[in-house]
MMTF fields as JSON, N, C-alpha, C and O atoms, coordinates in Angstrom:
{
  "mmtfVersion": "1.0.0",
  "mmtfProducer": "UNKNOWN",
  "numBonds": 203,
  "numAtoms": 204,
  "numGroups": 51,
  "numChains": 1,
  "numModels": 1,
  "chainsPerModel": [1],
  "groupsPerChain": [51],
  "chainIdList": ["A"],
  "bondAtomList": [4, 2, 8, 6, 12, 10, 16, 14, 20, 18, 24, 22, 28, 26, 32, 30, 36, 34, 40, 38, 44, 42, 48, 46, 52, 50, 56, 54, 60, 58, 64, 62, 68, 66, 72, 70, 76, 74, 80, 78, 84, 82, 88, 86, 92, 90, 96, 94, 100, 98, 104, 102, 108, 106, 112, 110, 116, 114, 120, 118, 124, 122, 128, 126, 132, 130, 136, 134, 140, 138, 144, 142, 148, 146, 152, 150, 156, 154, 160, 158, 164, 162, 168, 166, 172, 170, 176, 174, 180, 178, 184, 182, 188, 186, 192, 190, 196, 194, 200, 198],
  "bondOrderList": [1, 1, 1, 1, 1, 1, 1, 1, 1, 1, 1, 1, 1, 1, 1, 1, 1, 1, 1, 1, 1, 1, 1, 1, 1, 1, 1, 1, 1, 1, 1, 1, 1, 1, 1, 1, 1, 1, 1, 1, 1, 1, 1, 1, 1, 1, 1, 1, 1, 1],
  "groupList": [{"groupName": "UNK", "atomNameList": ["N", "CA", "C", "O"], "elementList": ["N", "C", "C", "O"], "formalChargeList": [0, 0, 0, 0], "bondAtomList": [1, 0, 2, 1, 3, 2], "bondOrderList": [1, 1, 2], "singleLetterCode": "X", "chemCompType": "L-PEPTIDE LINKING"}],
  "groupTypeList": [0, 0, 0, 0, 0, 0, 0, 0, 0, 0, 0, 0, 0, 0, 0, 0, 0, 0, 0, 0, 0, 0, 0, 0, 0, 0, 0, 0, 0, 0, 0, 0, 0, 0, 0, 0, 0, 0, 0, 0, 0, 0, 0, 0, 0, 0, 0, 0, 0, 0, 0],
  "groupIdList": [1, 2, 3, 4, 5, 6, 7, 8, 9, 10, 11, 12, 13, 14, 15, 16, 17, 18, 19, 20, 21, 22, 23, 24, 25, 26, 27, 28, 29, 30, 31, 32, 33, 34, 35, 36, 37, 38, 39, 40, 41, 42, 43, 44, 45, 46, 47, 48, 49, 50, 51],
  "secStructList": [7, 2, 2, 2, 2, 2, 2, 2, 2, 2, 2, 2, 2, 2, 2, 2, 2, 2, 2, 2, 2, 2, 2, 2, 2, 2, 2, 2, 2, 2, 2, 2, 2, 2, 2, 2, 2, 2, 2, 2, 2, 2, 2, 2, 2, 2, 2, 2, 2, 2, 7],
  "xCoordList": [91.825, 92.792, 92.236, 92.978, 90.958, 90.339, 90.353, 90.567, 90.126, 90.117, 91.514, 91.656, 92.531, 93.916, 94.273, 94.907, 93.875, 94.149, 93.453, 94.048, 92.226, 91.476, 92.127, 92.252, 92.535, 93.179, 94.472, 94.719, 95.283, 96.536, 96.293, 97.051, 95.249, 94.912, 94.546, 95.016, 93.713, 93.33, 94.507, 94.621, 95.373, 96.554, 97.478, 98.006, 97.669, 98.489, 97.87, 98.581, 96.569, 95.881, 96.056, 96.297, 95.937, 96.115, 97.527, 97.699, 98.524, 99.914, 100.142, 100.817, 99.598, 99.747, 99.09, 99.675, 97.888, 97.192, 97.915, 97.974, 98.46, 99.229, 100.481, 100.843, 101.14, 102.336, 102.003, 102.769, 100.875, 100.449, 100.142, 100.495, 99.49, 99.16, 100.426, 100.522, 101.387, 102.637, 103.396, 103.936, 103.443, 104.126, 103.454, 104.137, 102.141, 101.413, 101.686, 101.832, 101.757, 102.056, 103.473, 103.696, 104.414, 105.798, 105.932, 106.634, 105.266, 105.295, 104.634, 105.133, 103.524, 102.842, 103.701, 103.724, 104.405, 105.292, 106.415, 106.76, 106.982, 108.085, 107.602, 108.288, 106.438, 105.906, 105.59, 105.829, 105.058, 104.739, 106.013, 106.051, 107.047, 108.313, 108.91, 109.414, 108.859, 109.374, 108.585, 109.164, 107.276, 106.434, 106.733, 106.82, 106.888, 107.189, 108.549, 108.706, 109.527, 110.852, 110.799, 111.456, 110.024, 109.901, 109.206, 109.609, 108.165, 107.46, 108.377, 108.35, 109.175, 110.099, 111.15, 111.523, 111.631, 112.621, 112.012, 112.676, 110.771, 110.112, 109.895, 110.028, 109.564, 109.37, 110.69, 110.73, 111.773, 113.087, 113.483, 114.048, 113.197, 113.499, 112.666, 113.17, 111.401, 110.531, 110.974, 110.928, 111.393, 111.83, 113.144, 113.348, 114.035, 115.32, 115.178, 115.987, 114.172, 113.976, 113.283, 113.411, 112.551, 111.865, 112.837, 112.577, 113.931, 114.87, 115.779, 116.62],
  "yCoordList": [113.03, 113.837, 114.271, 114.321, 114.581, 115.004, 113.862, 114.082, 112.647, 111.485, 111.267, 110.98, 111.399, 111.234, 112.3, 112.0, 113.523, 114.613, 114.363, 114.58, 113.919, 113.631, 112.462, 112.497, 111.432, 110.282, 110.691, 110.274, 111.489, 111.933, 112.802, 112.744, 113.595, 114.434, 113.576, 113.832, 112.566, 111.67, 110.811, 110.496, 110.433, 109.663, 110.481, 109.957, 111.738, 112.618, 112.781, 112.744, 112.959, 113.076, 111.802, 111.861, 110.659, 109.369, 109.241, 108.81, 109.61, 109.52, 110.429, 110.034, 111.619, 112.548, 111.982, 112.043, 111.437, 110.884, 109.665, 109.488, 108.831, 107.672, 108.136, 107.564, 109.16, 109.683, 110.225, 110.026, 110.902, 111.419, 110.266, 110.323, 109.226, 108.067, 107.358, 106.973, 107.182, 106.519, 107.358, 106.818, 108.664, 109.542, 109.47, 109.428, 109.457, 109.348, 108.031, 108.001, 106.952, 105.647, 105.625, 105.101, 106.183, 106.204, 107.05, 106.665, 108.189, 109.046, 108.327, 108.388, 107.655, 106.912, 105.794, 105.59, 105.07, 104.005, 104.582, 104.035, 105.689, 106.328, 106.786, 106.573, 107.409, 107.872, 106.709, 106.797, 105.621, 104.452, 103.827, 103.433, 103.733, 103.174, 104.051, 103.536, 105.363, 106.272, 106.131, 106.128, 106.016, 105.869, 104.549, 104.51, 103.474, 102.176, 102.192, 101.612, 102.847, 102.932, 103.732, 103.379, 104.795, 105.617, 104.828, 104.905, 104.072, 103.271, 102.178, 101.907, 101.556, 100.516, 101.108, 100.476, 102.299, 102.95, 103.283, 103.147, 103.712, 104.03, 102.767, 102.794, 101.664, 100.405, 99.908, 99.384, 100.071, 99.662, 100.497, 99.969, 101.788, 102.666, 102.267, 102.25, 101.951, 101.574, 100.244, 100.08, 99.31, 98.009, 98.137, 97.443, 99.01, 99.144, 99.861, 99.636, 100.715, 101.406, 100.507, 100.731, 99.498, 98.585, 97.646, 97.199, 97.338, 96.347, 96.906, 96.186],
  "zCoordList": [64.264, 64.984, 66.343, 67.324, 66.409, 67.66, 68.669, 69.861, 68.19, 69.078, 69.656, 70.844, 68.829, 69.284, 70.312, 71.324, 70.061, 70.99, 72.327, 73.382, 72.293, 73.506, 74.259, 75.483, 73.518, 74.13, 74.831, 75.962, 74.184, 74.775, 76.007, 76.975, 75.964, 77.111, 78.322, 79.431, 78.112, 79.205, 79.659, 80.843, 78.737, 79.087, 79.995, 80.976, 79.676, 80.501, 81.889, 82.894, 81.948, 83.235, 84.051, 85.256, 83.399, 84.072, 84.644, 85.785, 83.863, 84.308, 85.51, 86.461, 85.483, 86.607, 87.866, 88.948, 87.736, 88.893, 89.454, 90.671, 88.591, 89.061, 89.797, 90.825, 89.282, 89.944, 91.335, 92.278, 91.463, 92.768, 93.723, 94.901, 93.22, 94.059, 94.529, 95.694, 93.641, 94.01, 95.028, 95.994, 94.827, 95.773, 97.148, 98.171, 97.173, 98.438, 99.146, 100.368, 98.394, 98.986, 99.556, 100.647, 98.834, 99.303, 100.573, 101.508, 100.602, 101.79, 102.973, 104.097, 102.718, 103.776, 104.346, 105.56, 103.49, 103.954, 104.797, 105.845, 104.338, 105.087, 106.456, 107.456, 106.516, 107.799, 108.73, 109.934, 108.184, 109.008, 109.566, 110.731, 108.749, 109.236, 110.33, 111.328, 110.154, 111.184, 112.483, 113.57, 112.369, 113.55, 114.263, 115.49, 113.496, 114.099, 114.786, 115.861, 114.18, 114.782, 116.084, 117.063, 116.088, 117.295, 118.411, 119.571, 118.058, 119.055, 119.608, 120.808, 118.766, 119.221, 120.145, 121.133, 119.847, 120.702, 122.06, 123.088, 122.071, 123.337, 124.163, 125.386, 123.501, 124.237, 124.804, 125.917, 124.044, 124.543, 125.75, 126.707, 125.718, 126.856, 128.078, 129.2, 127.854, 128.956, 129.565, 130.785, 128.747, 129.257, 130.014, 131.01, 129.563, 130.239, 131.578, 132.478, 131.73, 133.022, 134.023, 135.226, 133.572, 134.497, 135.175, 136.292, 134.544, 135.08, 136.127, 136.664]
}
């Protein structure tokens, strides 16, 4: 019974850490896409003012 309890405790910790990692990856992807979109908009503005 002690082994099962310990296993479940570590399993719960693992699930929590995986959830945090996935959330961090999703936030990072969202921020990178926003940054890329902003940079593309700035380049489009710069190109249109040169012409």
